[in-house]
C-alpha positions as CSV (number, residue, x, y, z in Angstrom):
1,M,114.0,58.8,92.1
2,R,112.5,61.2,94.7
3,I,113.6,64.9,94.8
4,P,114.4,66.0,98.4
5,A,111.8,68.5,99.7
6,L,114.3,71.2,100.3
7,L,115.6,71.0,96.7
8,F,112.0,71.1,95.4
9,T,111.2,74.2,97.4
10,V,114.3,76.0,96.1
11,A,113.6,75.1,92.6
12,A,109.9,76.3,92.9
13,T,111.1,79.6,94.6
14,L,113.6,80.2,91.7
15,L,110.9,79.4,89.1
16,F,108.4,81.9,90.5
17,A,110.9,84.6,91.3
18,A,112.4,84.6,87.8
19,P,109.8,86.9,86.0
20,A,110.2,89.6,88.7
21,A,114.0,89.4,88.8
22,Q,114.1,89.8,85.0
23,A,112.3,93.2,85.3
24,L,114.6,96.3,85.5
25,F,112.0,98.9,86.1
26,K,108.7,99.4,88.0
27,V,106.4,102.0,86.6
28,V,103.6,103.6,88.6
29,G,101.3,105.3,86.1
30,P,99.2,108.4,86.7
31,D,96.1,106.2,87.4
32,G,98.1,104.1,90.0
33,K,98.5,101.2,87.7
34,V,101.7,99.3,88.2
35,T,103.7,97.6,85.4
36,Y,107.1,96.0,85.3
37,T,109.4,96.3,82.2
38,D,112.9,95.4,81.1
39,R,113.1,98.5,78.8
40,P,113.9,102.0,80.0
41,P,110.5,103.8,80.2
42,S,110.0,107.4,79.5
43,P,109.1,109.8,82.4
44,S,105.7,110.4,80.7
45,E,104.6,106.8,81.4
46,G,104.6,107.6,85.2
47,R,106.9,107.3,88.2
48,V,109.8,105.1,87.4
49,L,111.6,103.0,90.1
50,P,114.5,100.6,89.5
51,V,114.0,97.0,90.5
52,N,116.6,95.0,92.5
53,R,117.5,92.0,90.2
54,E,118.1,89.8,93.3
55,T,114.9,90.4,95.1
56,G,112.6,91.6,92.4
57,R,111.5,94.5,94.5
58,A,111.5,98.1,93.4
59,S,113.5,100.8,95.3
60,D,113.4,104.5,95.2
61,P,116.7,106.0,94.5
62,A,115.7,109.3,96.1
63,L,115.7,107.6,99.6
64,P,118.8,107.1,101.8
65,F,120.2,103.6,101.5
66,A,119.1,102.5,105.0
67,L,115.5,103.8,104.5
68,R,115.4,102.3,101.0
69,Q,116.2,98.9,102.3
70,V,113.3,99.0,104.9
71,A,110.8,100.4,102.3
72,T,111.7,97.7,99.8
73,R,111.2,94.9,102.4
74,F,108.1,96.5,104.1
75,P,106.3,98.9,101.7
76,V,103.8,101.2,103.4
77,T,100.3,101.9,102.0
78,L,97.8,104.3,103.6
79,Y,94.1,103.7,102.7
80,T,92.0,106.8,103.2
81,A,88.4,107.9,102.3
82,S,87.2,111.4,101.3
83,S,84.7,111.3,104.2
84,C,87.4,110.1,106.8
85,G,87.9,113.5,108.3
86,D,90.4,114.1,111.1
87,A,91.4,110.4,111.5
88,C,92.8,110.1,108.0
89,A,94.6,113.5,108.4
90,L,96.2,112.4,111.6
91,G,97.4,109.2,110.1
92,R,98.9,110.9,107.1
93,N,100.6,113.4,109.5
94,L,102.1,110.6,111.6
95,L,103.7,109.0,108.5
96,S,105.0,112.3,107.2
97,K,106.4,113.3,110.6
98,R,108.3,110.1,110.8
99,G,109.5,110.3,107.2
100,V,107.9,107.1,106.2
101,P,107.6,106.9,102.4
102,F,104.1,105.6,101.6
103,I,101.5,105.3,98.8
104,E,98.1,106.7,99.6
105,R,95.0,105.1,98.0
106,V,91.8,107.1,98.5
107,A,88.2,106.1,98.2
108,E,86.1,109.0,96.7
109,T,83.4,107.4,94.4
110,D,80.5,105.2,95.3
111,E,82.1,102.3,93.5
112,E,85.3,102.7,95.7
113,R,83.3,103.0,98.8
114,E,81.5,99.8,98.0
115,A,84.8,98.1,97.3
116,W,86.5,99.3,100.5
117,P,85.4,96.3,102.8
118,R,86.6,93.8,100.1
119,L,89.9,95.5,99.5
120,V,90.9,96.4,103.1
121,G,89.1,93.8,105.1
122,G,86.8,95.9,107.1
123,S,84.8,99.1,107.3
124,E,87.3,101.2,109.4
125,A,89.2,104.1,108.0
126,P,92.1,104.9,107.7
127,V,93.8,101.6,107.1
128,L,97.6,101.2,107.3
129,K,99.4,98.4,105.6
130,V,103.1,97.8,106.4
131,G,104.4,94.8,104.4
132,E,101.8,92.1,105.1
133,Q,100.6,93.6,108.4
134,T,97.2,95.5,108.2
135,L,96.1,98.0,110.9
136,R,92.4,99.2,110.7
137,G,91.5,102.4,112.1
138,Y,93.8,105.2,113.4
139,A,95.7,103.9,116.4
140,P,99.0,105.9,116.8
141,V,100.6,103.6,119.4
142,A,99.9,100.5,117.3
143,W,101.0,102.2,114.2
144,D,104.3,103.4,115.7
145,E,105.0,99.9,117.1
146,T,104.5,98.3,113.7
147,L,106.7,100.8,112.0
148,D,109.4,100.3,114.7
149,T,109.3,96.6,114.3
150,A,109.6,97.0,110.4
151,G,112.7,99.1,111.0
152,Y,111.5,102.6,110.1
153,P,113.3,105.3,112.1
154,R,111.4,107.5,114.5
155,Q,113.0,110.7,113.0
156,S,112.7,111.5,109.3
157,L,115.7,110.6,107.1
158,L,114.0,111.9,104.0
159,P,116.0,114.4,101.9
160,S,114.5,117.9,101.6
161,T,114.1,117.2,97.8
162,Y,111.9,114.1,98.4
163,Q,108.4,114.4,97.0
164,S,105.6,112.0,98.2
165,P,103.7,110.5,95.3
166,A,100.2,111.9,94.7
167,P,97.3,109.9,96.1
168,V,95.8,107.3,93.7
169,P,92.2,106.0,93.5
170,L,91.3,102.9,95.5
171,V,89.9,101.4,92.4
172,E,91.5,101.8,89.0
173,R,89.2,104.1,87.0
174,K,88.5,103.1,83.4
175,A,88.4,105.9,80.8
176,P,84.9,106.5,79.4
177,P,84.4,105.0,76.0
178,Q,84.9,107.5,73.3
179,R,81.9,108.7,71.5
180,T,81.8,108.7,67.7
181,A,79.7,111.1,65.8
182,P,76.6,109.5,64.2
183,Q,77.0,109.0,60.5
184,A,74.7,110.9,58.2
185,P,72.4,108.7,56.1
186,A,73.6,107.9,52.7
187,A,72.3,110.0,50.0
188,P,69.8,108.4,47.6
189,A,71.4,107.0,44.4
190,A,71.1,109.2,41.4
191,D,68.5,108.3,38.9
192,T,70.3,106.6,36.0
193,G,67.2,106.3,33.9
194,S,66.7,102.5,34.6
195,N,63.1,103.2,35.7
196,P,61.3,104.4,32.5
197,A,57.9,104.0,33.9
198,G,58.6,106.5,36.7
199,I,57.6,104.1,39.5
200,R,58.4,105.4,43.1
201,F,59.1,103.1,46.0
């Protein structure tokens, strides 16, 4: 018996969406690492965002409903570098002026600069990612058009209490291994008188 293609597609979609839909919270740690959990996390674990059980996407409760819907469907990430200069500042200002909630990932170390082409697909900076759309280099007209198409408003709708998340490293930085103090050599065993001849080794 053959399964119709449409039925197979629906079944596969539900199978892969199930783990995400079961998660209740998205946690962005201080190092930028993202984890999903079904237990209420503590604020010390990082920035906590609730997950929509139907879509499996996280949403920020601090955002107005209309803006939260857009940000959930088309999340925005800004990739910058410490040596980027005015271009990165202009890109950051464009997003802030429009009230676009975004995550900034910055390359500061040699390791991150080497990983830049592999992670963003080119050598230009800054790089804007809106959903699956990637724009390399600062081009305000193209950036505005892409944000318009995604549904982001031209005027900021962010509440005055909204705080943008702090920039996170482009590459997750591993904590250096902890050094243990060298152990002192063991003291020689006490003479128990088992060497009556007084032989030394």
